[in-house]
N, C-alpha and C positions, 0 to 999 in steps of 0.2 A: 583604486584598484589596481590597473596593472602593477604597479611595484609591488604591491603583494603577491602576484603571480611568480615575479622574480625574484623571489625569497625565498619560498617553501616550496618548489620543486624537489628538492632535496628531501622532502618526506618522504616521496612517490618509491623510494629505494630502501626504505624500510621494510622488511618482513614483517606481514601481519602475523606472521606464525611467533614471533619472535620480540627479544626485549620487553617495552610498554604496551603493544599489541599482541603479547604473548594472547593466545586464547583463552588462554587459562581459567580461567574458571569463570567470567562474566556472562559467554555463552552456553555453557555447562549449568548455570543455574535458573535458564529458559527450557521449561518444559517442550515448549513445540514452536517452532520457527514458519512463519506463511510471507509469501514474497507476494504483490499483487503487482500486477504487469498487465500492458495492453500492447498495440503493435503502431499503436498511433494516440497525439492526444485528442481529448475531447469526447472519449469513453464514458468520461464518469471514475475513474480509475479510484480518484484518490475520494470521490463520496462513499463508493463500497467501501474503502477502507478505513475510512474512520464511522462507516457505520456496523462492519464489521465489529470494530474495536467496542465499539456501546453494546453493541449486543453482546459479545462476549462475557465484559464488566455486569449486565446487568442477570447475567444467567449465575455470577457469584465466583468468576474466574480472576485471576489476576492478571491483570493485561499490561502492556507496553505497547507504542504505535509511532515506528522510525521513519517519518520522512525522509525518503532518500532522495526526492527532486532537490539537488544542492542548486539549483537557476528558476523555479517554479512551484519554490513549496507553497503548499495549499492551506497545507492539515491544519496551522492553530486555527485558521480563518472558517474553518468546521465546526472544531472543536471549541470558536470563541473564547480563542485565548490568544487572542493574537498582539495585543499589550504584555503576556508574560514574558520572563529573560531565563533562557540558561544562566546555571550558575556552578562554580564546582569547589569541591569539597576537597580532602585527605584523601577525600573515596574515588574522586574524579569527577567529571561532568553530572551534573545532578538533572533528570530531568526536570519540567514542568507536569505539573497533575492540571488534569481538565479531567473534573468531578471524579479521581479516582483512578485515572487513567496515566498512564507516564508518560510524556512528550518529547521527544528529543525533534527539534526542525531547525532549518538554517532559520526559516525567519524567526524564531527566536533568539537569532543574534544579530540580528540588521539592528541599523539607528534607525529607522522607522521603517513605515510598510512596502514605501515607496522605493526604498532601497534595492538597488538592483544588482546582483552579484557577479560579476565582471569580470569571470576569472578561465583560465585555459585547465586545459583536461588536468592537468597533474596536482592543482592546487585541489582541483573538487575532488579527486582520488585521495588525496591526503586528508579532504574534511569525510570521507565517507570512510574513512576507515579508522579514524578518532569517535565519529556516531558509532561505529561495530564496538571497536574495544576497546573507548576509553570511558565508555559512559556506565554509570552507576544504576543498570538499571535493575541490580537487588533480585530477589525470587520472584518467577513469574511462570507464571501456564501460559501464556500466549505472548509471542511478540511479534506485529503486527509492518509488515515493512512494506512502504509504498515507493515502489518503483517511478521510475523517470520512464514517460512514455520511449517505444523504440526497441530495439535490438544492439547498441552502443556499448560504447565504453561504460556508461555510469549502472545502467541495468546489468550490464557480465561483473563488475564488478562486488559491485551488490551481494551478487550469486554466490560466486568465490570467497567472499569474507563471510558470508551467513554458514557456519559445520552446520548439519546435526538437520536439514528444514524439512520438516511435514509435506513442503512441495510449491507448487503455486498454482493461485488463480489468473485465471486473462478475461480482463474482461473487455466488452465488445458491444457495437452499434448494432444493428439490423443492416445495412446497408452494402451492398458491395467493396465499398470505397475502404471501409475499415475492416468484413469480412480480409480481405485479402491483405492487411495488416495481421491482422488475428492470429492469420494460417501462422504466419511468420513468427510471430511472438511464440507460439507456441511450437515451432518449430525450435525455435532458438534453445528456449528451457531443456526439450529434449536430449538436442545435441551436448549440450552439459550434465547428462544425467539427472536435470531437477525432475521429479514426479510431477506429472501434471493436477492437480487438483479435480481442477473443470472449468467449464467456460460458462461468466454469466453475460445474457443479454438484458442489455440496457436500453434504458428509450422504447420499450416494446408496444405499444399500443396503449390509446389512450381512452380512457374511457368517459363521454362526457357525463357532465355533471350533474344536468337536466335531465337529456332524455335515457342515459343509462348507455346508448352505443358504443361500440370500441371502433374506436379508428386505427388501423396500422398505419402512421404517418412517416417512419423510417421502413416502411416494408414488416415481418415479423419472420422468424424462426433460421435467416440466416447462422445464429449461432449455433440452434441444435443442429443443423447438417453440417454447419463445420466441424461440430464437436464428434460426429459420426464418421466424418470422410476422415479425423487423424486419429480416430480411435481413442479418443478420452472422454471423459465423465461433461455431461450438460448436467449444471446445477438451479440452471432455472431463471425465468423471464421474471424483470423492475419493467412496469408500467409505468409511462409518462406522466408524472403528478404535479402540477402546477405548484401544490405545497412543498417540495421538496425544493423548490428555489429561494422561497422563501424564508424556509429552515434554516439549508444551510446560507443564508446569507445572517442569517442570526446569530449561528453559531452553532445549530442546535440540529439531533439526529432523526431523519426523517424516519429513522424505525422506532420513533417514540411513537409517534401517531403522525399516520400517515395511511394512503391505500395501500402503495409500496411496498410498508413496512410489516405486511403480514406476508406479502411472496417474500421479501430479505428474510423475514425469517425461518421459514419453510428451507429456504437455502443453505439458511445457519447449520441446519439441523439436519443434513445431507451432508455440509459441510463435517461439521461433529463426528459424524456415523464413520464418515471417511477415514479421520485421523482416529477416531477407534478400531477400526479394523485394524489400523497399521501396526499399533502400538499393542492389540491384543493378539498380532501374527509372529 
């Protein structure tokens, strides 16, 4: 893998606005682009990304999802297409299909599920550019982009490559340590001139299946307070639901059948309302 790193860095010098990476026309055929970020790993950002794509598809929209986490790609697992592969055509890179959702991920190019992407930054950036500009996305209503966690090279580059974004969603959990990094992620987007569509608080409260009592295992309300303090919208809470784990492991979307599914659909309602407001402004 290290050898590949030494071969491709020149690709980082290709302007994403020229040559084969011409913004041309592929991105212009996508009506809405939303990035999903987080200040740290483990907040459930990829799970939110996958379920947002499924929810939008169920509502009749044409949807694609770009897994921009080059070294830790999880989207194919969450959508049940781990054994699919990306293909090439005269139109470019052809996305895989997950029940009608177009999917692009580094995981769909690896030899096996256990293959590690041991690449330096320039090669990762070159791959990310190809995923944005060389994929035959076709005509889409929505492109959901699952960013890697944090505020460094990859999320910054992905945001810079995607022109005409509707905005960013930041996913957090209620603990103070997660909220500390969540604030940084929100500020990164704001510094880059990206509209923050809102914060989602994941793993917020667990309802006992026997007695119905709600226990706030990781506390609750920190995401809403952070949104208020930072002057951005709060989109909603997602509870801890044991079925989410089993459904994700089976490549199924929890939005289709779980207690958290109803809460998530309300979040999507708010999101679509915000996007509609922007479009009509």
